[in-house]
Every structure is written in structure tokens, then in C-alpha cells.
C-alpha positions, -999 to +999 in steps of 0.1 A: -354-154+462-334-149+430-357-155+401-336-151+370-304-170+362-273-152+349-269-176+320-302-163+304-321-196+302-355-180+303-373-214+305-356-220+338-364-186+353-385-188+385-419-172+388-416-145+414-452-151+425-448-188+427-462-190+463-495-173+456-530-187+454-521-223+464-547-249+476-541-265+510-518-295+508-482-306+510-458-308+481-424-326+482-395-319+459-371-348+455-338-339+438-321-368+421-287-375+406-280-412+401-306-423+427-322-452+408-316-475+438-333-452+463-360-433+444-386-461+441-389-469+478-386-432+486-416-423+465-437-453+475-432-447+512-439-409+510-471-410+490-494-413+521-481-380+535-478-358+504-505-345+481-478-341+454-443-354+448-422-336+422-390-354+412-363-332+397-333-349+382-300-340+365-292-366+338-266-393+344-257-419+318-273-452+326-295-438+355-330-452+354-347-427+377-371-414+350-382-449+341-389-457+377-410-426+382-431-435+352-441-468+367-461-450+395-488-438+371-501-414+397-513-378+392-496-370+425-461-379+411-444-357+385-409-355+371-389-326+356-355-327+340-328-302+350-302-304+323-274-285+340-242-296+358-245-287+395-219-272+417-222-259+452-211-223+459-176-219+474-167-256+475-138-259+498-125-288+477-124-271+444-114-234+443-122-232+405-159-232+415-158-199+433-173-181+403-205-200+407-230-178+425-266-182+437-281-168+405-265-195+384-284-225+370-253-245+382-258-235+418-276-260+441-297-234+458-310-221+425-319-256+414-337-262+447-357-230+444-366-238+408-380-271+418-399-257+447-415-230+425-430-257+403-450-273+431-487-268+436-497-268+473-496-244+502-468-262+521-436-275+505-409-299+515-381-289+491-355-310+509-371-344+509-342-365+497-342-397+476-327-416+505-356-408+529-380-436+536-411-425+555-418-447+585-451-466+580-463-464+616-469-427+617-502-410+624-504-393+591-536-372+599-521-357+631-488-352+614-504-332+586-525-312+611-493-302+630-475-292+598-505-270+588-504-253+623-469-240+618-450-220+592-419-241+595-417-276+609-384-293+617-381-330+616-354-357+620-348-392+607-329-423+618-295-429+602-297-466+594-268-489+584-285-521+572-311-530+546-336-541+572-334-506+590-327-524+623-292-511+629-285-474+633-255-452+640-247-454+677-227-422+678-252-401+659-284-420+653-304-390+641-305-369+610-318-334+618-331-310+630-339-300+594-366-275+585-383-298+560-418-284+558-424-247+549-455-227+543-452-213+507-445-176+512-423-149+498-395-157+524-396-194+516-364-202+496-330-218+498-306-188+503-274-205+490-247-229+499-236-226+536-202-238+525-194-202+517-189-193+553-175-226+567-138-223+575-141-186+567-107-178+582-089-200+556-106-184+526-086-161+503-097-125+502-119-126+471-139-157+480-142-142+515-157-110+502-180-129+479-192-151+508-200-121+529-219-106+500-242-136+496-245-139+534-259-104+536-280-105+504-295-140+508-289-157+541-292-129+567-328-117+558-340-153+559-322-159+592-339-129+608-372-140+594-368-175+609-358-159+643-391-139+641-411-170+634-393-189+662-401-161+687-437-161+677-442-198+681-446-205+644-416-229+641-424-264+653-404-296+660-415-332+656-394-351+681-401-387+669-380-395+639-404-398+609-381-413+583-353-437+577-321-421+563-307-448+541-276-431+528-252-453+548-267-486+536-246-481+504-214-483+524-222-489+562-186-494+572-171-463+557-152-441+581-163-410+562-195-419+544-205-383+537-186-351+528-195-333+561-167-344+584-184-343+618-222-340+615-228-377+606-202-399+621-206-436+617-199-457+647-185-490+634-158-497+660-175-493+694-206-513+687-241-508+672-274-496+685-305-516+674-341-504+671-374-522+670-396-504+645-420-512+617-401-513+584-419-506+551-418-535+527-408-512+499-373-508+514-365-542+501-375-535+465-349-532+437-349-513+405-361-544+387-391-546+410-403-513+396-392-517+360-405-551+348 
């Protein structure tokens, strides 16, 4: 993991020994940018699973995420401000961003690792997003035991289209498989944006060489480590979707509701697939329900 940023902001350096001497438990990192409509239900639903929820946020004018977090008044919920504009490495939409590398405070992977390093417990979920609503009908005790029995646990969620979480994407109902739970170890880190190697044949020479550099320095060692864990049975999968993915509720009829062109494809012409599951009451709450 890269622990020092190239800009020299010492207060945002990462402790290289962040993973050591941690008590048994599960921490979540929720990264926010303008998520005031999602963050309340996200935190409220996730509290039964996590021993700690750390919300990191980049400021956005008018966004009330910090005020919502303050209403929980729980020692298990913390918030930290990250005052830097974020860009992903090698964005295929903006070639001017190619000078942003994984040791920059403006890189999303550095931001992710910074947040993860501030957690307390032996397992971390650094990719628990603000639009994840934990299903209330889960066996939390057995879920935690399973997570503790593996070094990496992959999970998936249901891509829902309506506020009641009853209608999901027919073509691609599941989000996942994502390695959401990691044992805190030296090799636990976000290696950098994968966009550096997508469409590699279309990249100019300089970005191409830079992508290969970061692939070798960051991603390849982690990939080999994950293959080792997989081969030794230390990577687990939970087949039942354990959360509602509510991103599409904002615009459920959009042809391209997310930047990834194929991974999540909304099916709004060929019909809908309905589900019968318990829905958490907090999904219906608004910002005003938390800030009164």
C-alpha cells in the first residue's frame, strides 16, 4: 500500500502499520460525495452488522451528510472530512487526468486506503457504499461467523428500481461478486483504478506505459495474493444477496444509469422482475426525518 501522498499533506499520510493489533470486529468505510438522500438509511440498516461505521466525505456545497451522521449519536459511527477533489486514474473520458497516480490525494484508491487505515477492527469493509441498504432478515450472528472464518468474503446485492425495493433489474438483478469484507493485513488495500487497463489498445503510448507500471507495482502482487488465498480456501462467497443496491431508484428508467456501460444494465423495456422480501422501514426515510 502507498502510505505517503505526493502532494506532501502529512496529516493525510497513511500509517504503514495500520492493520496491526486490532480487536476482533468488523469496520465499514462509507465514502460519500453528495449522498444526503442515501446515507441515513445506509447507516441505520448497517449498524446491526458492523462494530464500527466510518463515514468519509468530500465536501459538496449544500450537502447535509455531516448533519445526518451527527444525529446517530452512537460511538460506533464516526465521520472524517476528506477535503480534496477526487479523480480516478486514467479516466477514459478526460485525458487531462492521466497525471493523477495512485500516490495522489486526488486518486480514489488513495482516498479508499486512507479511510480504511482509520478504522479500528480486525476486519474491514472499505467498499460499503452509501447506496447499500442491509437486508433486515439476515442471520447476523452466522453472517459474522462466516466472515471471521475467511480472509476475504465476496457478497452481492439486489439492484432495485423502486422505493419499496420490490422491483429489481430483470437483465442483471445482482450487484457483485464484490470482495466487501477483508481481514486487515499488509496486503489489504485498494491497488488503484482498474480504468487504467480497460480499453488498453486505444490508449496513447504514455498512458499505456503508466498503466502497465501501476499494474505491476500495485495490482499484480495483490492479484497473486488473492489467487493464493482462493487456492487455500480462504476466500468465501455468500450466495444470498445481503443488501439492496439503491442507486437506480434515483433514475430507474435511465438507459445508462451508471458509467460502466455493460456491468449494470437496466431492463426497462422487456419487463420487470419482482421479489418478495422484507424491506427495512428506514428505506422510506428522508433527510428531514433525520434532521428535525
